[in-house]
Every structure is written in C-alpha cells, then in structure tokens.
C-alpha positions as CSV (number, residue, x, y, z in Angstrom):
1,M,-80.4,14.3,51.3
2,A,-79.0,14.8,47.9
3,K,-74.7,14.1,48.0
4,R,-73.2,17.2,46.8
5,V,-70.3,16.6,43.7
6,R,-67.8,18.6,43.4
7,P,-66.6,19.9,39.9
8,R,-63.4,18.3,38.3
9,P,-61.5,20.6,37.3
10,A,-60.8,21.4,33.7
11,A,-58.4,19.4,31.6
12,T,-54.9,20.9,30.7
13,P,-54.8,20.6,26.9
14,R,-51.6,18.7,26.5
15,K,-48.8,19.9,23.6
16,P,-48.6,17.7,20.5
17,V,-45.3,15.5,20.9
18,T,-43.2,16.7,17.8
19,T,-40.1,14.5,16.6
20,P,-36.9,16.9,16.5
21,P,-35.7,17.7,12.9
22,P,-32.4,15.2,12.7
23,T,-29.1,17.4,12.5
24,R,-27.6,18.1,9.7
25,R,-23.5,18.1,9.8
26,V,-21.9,21.3,8.0
27,R,-18.6,21.4,7.1
28,R,-16.4,24.1,8.7
29,R,-15.3,26.4,6.3
30,P,-11.7,27.1,5.9
31,P,-10.4,30.5,3.8
32,P,-11.7,30.7,0.6
33,D,-8.2,30.2,-0.7
34,F,-7.8,26.8,0.6
35,S,-11.5,25.7,-0.8
36,L,-10.2,26.5,-4.1
37,L,-7.3,24.1,-3.7
38,C,-8.6,21.5,-2.4
39,G,-12.1,21.3,-3.4
40,H,-11.1,20.5,-7.0
41,R,-8.3,17.8,-5.5
42,T,-9.7,14.0,-6.8
43,A,-7.5,13.1,-3.7
44,L,-9.3,12.8,-0.5
45,M,-8.3,15.8,2.1
46,V,-9.6,16.1,5.1
47,I,-8.8,18.5,8.2
48,V,-8.8,16.8,11.9
49,D,-8.4,18.8,15.3
50,G,-6.2,17.5,17.5
51,D,-8.4,14.6,18.9
52,G,-9.5,13.4,15.5
53,V,-12.8,15.3,14.9
54,L,-13.5,15.8,11.0
55,R,-14.2,19.8,10.5
56,Y,-13.5,19.9,7.1
57,W,-13.5,17.8,4.3
58,T,-13.6,18.0,0.3
59,P,-16.3,16.4,-1.9
60,S,-14.0,14.0,-3.4
61,V,-14.9,11.8,0.0
62,T,-17.8,10.6,-1.7
63,A,-16.2,9.3,-4.3
64,A,-13.6,7.9,-2.2
65,L,-15.5,6.5,0.5
66,G,-18.8,6.8,-0.7
67,Y,-19.6,8.5,2.5
68,T,-22.4,12.2,2.2
69,D,-22.0,15.2,4.6
70,T,-24.7,13.9,6.4
71,T,-23.3,10.1,6.7
72,L,-19.8,10.6,7.3
73,P,-19.1,9.9,10.6
74,P,-18.1,12.9,13.1
75,T,-14.1,11.7,14.0
76,L,-11.9,9.9,11.9
77,Y,-11.3,6.9,14.5
78,A,-14.9,5.8,13.6
79,L,-13.6,4.8,9.9
80,L,-10.4,3.3,11.3
81,R,-9.7,-0.5,12.0
82,P,-9.4,-0.8,15.5
83,D,-5.9,-2.4,15.4
84,E,-4.7,0.9,13.5
85,E,-6.1,4.0,16.0
86,P,-3.1,4.4,18.6
87,L,-1.5,4.7,15.2
88,L,-3.2,7.7,14.6
89,R,-3.1,8.7,18.3
90,T,0.3,8.6,18.2
91,L,0.3,10.6,14.8
92,L,-2.1,13.4,16.0
93,S,-0.1,13.3,19.6
94,T,3.5,14.0,17.3
95,L,2.2,16.8,15.2
96,R,0.7,18.7,18.1
97,A,4.7,18.8,19.5
98,Q,5.5,20.1,16.8
99,L,6.1,23.7,14.9
100,T,3.3,24.5,12.0
101,G,4.0,23.0,8.7
102,T,5.9,19.5,10.0
103,T,4.6,16.8,8.3
104,Q,3.8,13.0,9.2
105,Q,3.6,10.0,7.0
106,C,1.6,6.8,7.7
107,L,-0.7,4.2,6.0
108,L,-4.3,3.9,7.5
109,S,-6.8,1.5,6.0
110,L,-10.4,3.6,6.0
111,R,-13.6,1.7,6.1
112,R,-16.3,2.9,3.2
113,A,-20.1,3.3,3.7
114,D,-20.4,0.1,1.9
115,G,-18.5,-1.8,4.6
116,R,-15.1,-2.4,2.1
117,W,-11.7,-1.1,3.1
118,R,-9.2,0.8,1.3
119,R,-5.8,1.6,2.3
120,F,-4.8,5.0,1.9
121,A,-1.0,6.7,2.0
122,I,-1.6,9.5,4.6
123,T,1.0,12.7,4.7
124,A,-0.8,14.9,7.9
125,T,0.2,18.7,8.3
126,N,0.5,20.6,11.1
127,L,-2.2,23.7,10.2
128,L,-3.2,23.7,14.3
129,A,-1.9,27.2,14.6
130,T,-2.9,28.6,10.8
131,P,-6.3,31.1,11.7
132,G,-9.1,29.7,10.1
133,I,-8.0,25.7,9.8
134,D,-6.9,25.2,13.1
135,G,-6.3,21.8,12.4
136,V,-4.2,18.9,10.9
137,L,-4.2,18.5,7.1
138,L,-4.3,15.1,6.2
139,D,-4.2,14.2,2.3
140,A,-5.1,10.6,1.2
141,R,-3.9,9.0,-1.4
142,D,-5.4,5.4,-2.2
143,V,-3.0,2.9,-3.0
144,T,-5.0,-0.1,-2.5
145,T,-4.5,-1.0,-5.8
146,H,-1.0,-1.1,-5.5
147,E,-0.7,-2.8,-2.9
148,E,-2.9,-6.0,-3.9
149,T,-0.5,-5.6,-7.1
150,E,2.2,-6.1,-5.0
151,D,0.6,-8.6,-3.2
152,A,-0.2,-10.6,-6.3
153,L,3.1,-10.7,-7.7
154,R,4.7,-11.8,-4.2
155,R,2.1,-14.6,-4.5
156,S,2.9,-15.5,-8.3
157,E,6.9,-15.3,-6.7
158,A,6.1,-17.9,-3.8
159,R,4.0,-20.2,-7.0
160,Y,7.4,-19.8,-8.9
161,R,9.5,-20.5,-6.0
162,D,7.2,-23.6,-5.0
163,L,7.2,-24.6,-8.8
164,V,11.1,-24.5,-9.8
165,D,12.8,-25.4,-6.1
166,L,11.9,-29.1,-7.2
167,C,12.8,-28.8,-10.7
168,P,15.3,-31.5,-11.3
169,E,16.8,-29.1,-13.5
170,P,19.3,-26.5,-12.5
171,I,17.3,-23.2,-12.7
172,V,18.9,-20.1,-12.0
173,V,17.7,-16.5,-12.1
174,H,20.2,-13.3,-12.1
175,V,19.8,-9.6,-11.9
176,D,22.4,-6.3,-12.6
177,Q,24.0,-10.1,-13.6
178,K,24.2,-11.2,-10.2
179,F,22.8,-14.7,-8.8
180,A,19.0,-13.6,-7.5
181,Y,17.8,-17.2,-7.0
182,A,19.3,-20.9,-7.7
183,N,17.1,-24.2,-7.1
184,A,18.7,-27.1,-5.2
185,A,19.8,-28.4,-8.5
186,A,21.5,-25.9,-9.3
187,L,23.5,-25.7,-6.4
188,T,24.5,-29.4,-6.6
189,L,25.6,-28.3,-10.4
190,F,27.7,-25.7,-8.9
191,G,29.0,-27.7,-6.3
192,A,27.0,-25.1,-3.1
193,T,26.0,-26.5,-0.3
194,D,23.6,-23.8,0.1
195,G,22.4,-20.3,-1.3
196,S,24.4,-17.9,0.7
197,Q,27.2,-19.5,-1.3
198,L,25.5,-18.5,-4.8
199,L,23.4,-15.9,-4.3
200,G,24.6,-12.5,-4.6
201,T,27.6,-13.6,-6.6
202,P,28.9,-12.2,-10.0
203,I,27.4,-14.7,-13.0
204,W,30.8,-14.2,-14.4
205,E,32.1,-16.5,-11.4
206,V,30.5,-19.6,-13.0
207,I,31.0,-18.6,-16.8
208,H,34.8,-20.3,-18.2
209,P,36.2,-17.0,-19.9
210,D,36.4,-18.8,-22.7
211,S,32.6,-18.1,-22.8
212,H,32.1,-14.5,-21.7
213,A,31.8,-13.2,-25.2
214,V,29.1,-15.3,-26.4
215,V,27.0,-14.8,-23.1
216,R,27.0,-11.1,-23.3
217,Q,26.2,-11.1,-26.9
218,R,23.4,-13.4,-25.5
219,L,22.7,-11.2,-22.7
220,H,22.3,-7.9,-25.0
221,Q,20.2,-10.3,-27.1
222,I,17.2,-11.7,-24.1
223,R,17.1,-7.7,-23.3
224,S,17.2,-5.8,-26.2
225,E,14.5,-8.8,-27.9
226,G,12.9,-9.3,-25.2
227,R,12.2,-13.2,-26.4
228,A,14.2,-16.9,-24.8
229,A,17.6,-17.6,-25.9
230,Q,17.7,-21.1,-27.5
231,L,19.6,-23.6,-26.2
232,L,23.2,-22.7,-26.3
233,E,26.6,-24.9,-25.2
234,L,28.7,-23.0,-22.7
235,K,31.8,-23.8,-20.5
236,L,30.7,-23.5,-17.1
237,V,33.2,-23.4,-13.6
238,R,32.0,-25.4,-10.2
239,R,33.0,-23.7,-6.8
240,D,36.2,-26.0,-6.5
241,G,37.3,-24.8,-9.9
242,T,36.5,-27.8,-12.2
243,T,35.3,-27.0,-15.3
244,F,32.3,-28.5,-17.7
245,E,30.2,-28.2,-20.7
246,A,26.6,-27.6,-20.3
247,E,23.9,-26.6,-22.5
248,V,22.1,-23.5,-20.9
249,A,18.9,-21.4,-22.3
250,G,17.4,-17.9,-20.7
251,A,14.5,-15.4,-21.3
252,A,13.7,-11.9,-19.6
253,M,11.2,-12.1,-16.5
254,T,10.5,-9.9,-13.4
255,Y,11.9,-11.4,-10.2
256,G,11.1,-9.2,-7.0
257,G,9.5,-6.2,-9.3
258,V,12.4,-5.8,-11.1
259,P,13.1,-6.8,-14.1
260,A,15.7,-10.3,-14.7
261,I,17.0,-13.5,-16.4
262,Q,16.2,-17.0,-16.2
C-alpha cells in the first residue's frame, strides 16, 4: 500500500534585514537675528532647555571643544565633571524661577572630544520665555590659560617663600610702601616676634626720618627704571625704638600678582 505524503506549504520569503540609518542631530534654529549675532562669535555659545538638553550651539563648538554636530553629546551634563553637575542643576533651577533676562555666572570644566578638560567662565541668561529660543543662553569664555598662569604664579611664589624663609639675610617685600612679606631674619632684625607685628604696616615705621628723603629717591629710581638699586647705608628703627644702621639693596618684583619691591 502506497504512503500518502502531504505537500509542504510554500515557504514565506523573509524580508531582508536592514540597519536603520543613523540619526543625525540637527541644531534647532533660533530667530535669524540671534543666529546672525551668535554664529560669528569666537566664544562658545549654547542654548539649553531647563533640564540641560542642548538645543542650539554656535559653530565655535568645534574649535573650542572639538565636537561636530553629530558627535556633541545631547546634554551639557555629559560634558561636565561629576562633581560639577550639582552646580549646573542649581544654576538652571535658579534661573527657571527668575524673570526673563536674569543672568547667573559660574565656572565649569568641560571635556573636549579628545578627553582633555578646559575651564570656562559661564554667563547664563534666562531666555526660557523668549519665543523661538525657549531656553537658557550660556556664553562660555575659555579661561584655562588664565587659571594655569595664576596657578604657575602661585607655585612660583610658594617656591620663592620656601627659598627666602630660611635665608640668613633679612629679606622684606613691600607693596604700596606697606610690608607684605618678611622672613624670619627680618623679623629678628626689627625686633618682631611674629609676622603680624610687621606685615601691613608702613615701611616708614622702621625707617628713621633722617633716611626718608634718600629712600623716597631710591624707590622712585626702582619704579621708574625697573632696575635693582645698589647697597645703600640707611638708618633704621626697631620696634622698641632703638636705631641702627644697615646696608640695604632693593629691586622691583611681582608679589601676589601686583608690583612690589624687595
């Protein structure tokens, strides 16, 4: 007896698997006059909504941070150091509760596309109720070099202090004719037990009136010519009123970021 075989149903052709095209982020366009104003700015300017989502950014984002329209993260928080996220959240929350046009300022570190960090001074303006913008405008100025310069200056002054603190020769620094620094040898020379007895006081308190004229002439020479003054014998006064003579030299310098004389 022959076995009956049922015919198999025709196979349904499978649809080819296709990969969806990558989404392309498009900058939301603010009013034309605003684009004209900001589009040519060298400083970085971005617009974020009240939650920090990026809505618009000037082309300078590429020069400042190295991102393109397609590689820039969707939120500003993704560019921040984790410990600075609360600072931005507080800033946006404060602006949301204030009137249009209100500004807030802060310092934030933003991560470049290459992983390096840059420091920016941020001025944030509330434009949430401005038609066509509906966000917070962030005007960011790169201050990394400025902060690095200040840091280098602080390190330089720290090295200077370490060097002269233990110097056996008396050394003082005065700014606007008031003592700003005195090493241990100088404190001993003038009979001071600690720096508070000398720092901030006019230099004329330790210079005898007989030497005032020559010291004024010497200070003018240092400031105008910018060169070191040779040793000069002066009559000085200790804190207890006793006088003594000493050879003094001077030179212009920068101390605490301001002109000074050592």
